[in-house]
C-alpha positions in Angstrom: 43.2 17.3 -17.3 42.3 16.9 -13.6 41.1 19.7 -11.5 40.7 20.0 -7.8 37.2 21.5 -8.1 34.6 20.2 -5.7 31.7 18.3 -7.4 28.9 20.6 -8.2 25.8 20.4 -5.9 22.6 19.7 -7.7 21.1 22.8 -9.1 18.0 24.3 -7.4 14.9 24.1 -9.4 15.1 27.0 -11.8 12.2 26.5 -14.1 9.2 28.5 -13.0 6.9 25.7 -14.0 8.7 23.2 -11.9 8.6 25.7 -8.9 4.9 26.1 -9.4 4.4 22.4 -9.5 6.4 22.0 -6.3 4.4 24.7 -4.6 1.2 22.8 -5.4 2.6 19.4 -4.6 4.6 20.0 -1.5 1.6 20.6 0.9 -0.2 17.4 -0.5 2.9 15.3 0.0 3.3 16.7 3.6 -0.3 16.0 4.4 0.0 12.5 2.8 3.1 11.7 5.0 1.4 12.9 8.2 -1.5 10.5 7.3 0.7 7.6 6.5 2.9 8.1 9.5 0.1 8.4 11.9 1.1 6.5 15.1 -2.6 6.3 16.1 -3.3 4.0 13.1 -5.2 0.9 13.9 -3.3 -2.4 14.5 -5.0 -3.6 11.3 -3.7 -0.8 9.0 -0.4 -0.8 11.0 0.2 -4.4 10.0 -0.1 -3.6 6.4 1.9 -0.3 6.7 4.8 -2.0 8.4 6.7 -2.5 5.1 6.5 -1.7 1.4 5.4 -5.2 0.3 2.6 -5.3 2.9 1.3 -2.0 1.8 1.5 -2.9 -1.9 -0.3 -6.2 -1.0 -3.1 -4.4 0.9 -3.7 -2.0 -2.0 -3.8 -4.6 -4.7 -5.7 -7.1 -2.5 -8.5 -4.5 -1.9 -8.6 -3.5 -5.6 -9.2 -7.1 -6.4 -11.8 -7.5 -3.7 -13.7 -4.4 -4.7 -13.7 -5.4 -8.4 -15.4 -8.7 -7.4 -12.4 -11.1 -8.1 -12.3 -14.4 -6.4 -8.9 -14.3 -4.6 -7.3 -17.7 -4.2 -4.0 -18.2 -2.4 -2.0 -18.2 -5.7 -3.9 -15.1 -6.9 -3.3 -13.3 -3.6 0.5 -13.9 -3.6 0.9 -12.9 -7.2 -0.8 -9.5 -6.9 2.5 -7.7 -6.2 5.5 -8.3 -8.4 8.1 -10.8 -7.1 10.8 -8.1 -7.0 9.2 -6.8 -3.8 9.2 -10.1 -1.8 10.1 -13.8 -2.1 7.4 -16.4 -2.5 7.9 -17.3 1.2 7.5 -13.9 2.4 4.3 -13.4 0.4 2.8 -16.6 1.8 3.9 -15.5 5.3 2.1 -12.2 5.1 -1.0 -13.7 3.8 -1.0 -16.3 6.6 -0.2 -13.7 9.2 -3.1 -11.6 8.0 -5.4 -14.6 8.4 -4.1 -15.5 11.8 -4.6 -11.9 13.0 -8.2 -11.9 11.5 -7.5 -9.2 8.9 -8.2 -11.5 6.1 -10.8 -14.2 6.1 -9.9 -17.7 4.7 -12.7 -20.0 3.4 -12.9 -23.2 1.4 -14.0 -22.8 -2.2 -17.7 -24.1 -2.8 -16.4 -25.8 -6.0 -13.2 -27.3 -4.7 -12.9 -27.8 -0.9 -9.1 -27.9 -1.1 -9.0 -24.5 -2.7 -8.8 -21.6 -0.3 -10.5 -18.2 -1.1 -9.5 -15.1 0.7 -11.5 -11.9 1.5 -10.9 -8.9 3.9 -12.6 -8.8 7.3 -15.4 -6.4 7.8 -12.9 -4.4 10.1 -10.3 -4.2 7.3 -12.8 -3.1 4.6 -14.0 -0.3 7.0 -10.6 0.9 8.0 -9.3 0.7 4.4 -12.2 2.8 3.1 -11.7 5.3 5.9 -8.1 5.6 5.1 -8.8 5.9 1.3 -11.4 8.6 2.1 -8.8 10.5 4.1 -6.3 10.3 1.3 -9.0 11.4 -1.2 -9.8 14.4 1.0 -6.2 15.5 1.0 -6.3 15.6 -2.9 -9.7 17.2 -3.1 -8.9 20.0 -0.6 -5.7 21.0 -2.3 
């Protein structure tokens, strides 16, 4: 039987627990969005925030760096799952970051053909500042 009823709109959150969770989460989400959409962000962080793949790359690259991993080209481009970018795009982002001085490329001490990557001093500093700003949002809420 067909009816001419309009499709139902999604129901408003009715569960008290969900409302309480939303009340707690919404201010954090809003602060985080303000921080992430900051137009005064440095060109370094702006480069990595310009698309989802670059941002995921930055986060995973920095985790690897702070954990003391040696980051080769293959390791660097494999940090983010392939579904976010083609191999070519992943290589291009790494090479662009090197050209812009955000990531430092050096020859391996063991194999001169192998390239090892690490963040620039500026990137480490700005990344830590940004991470601390995000941490402050969660700690103050």
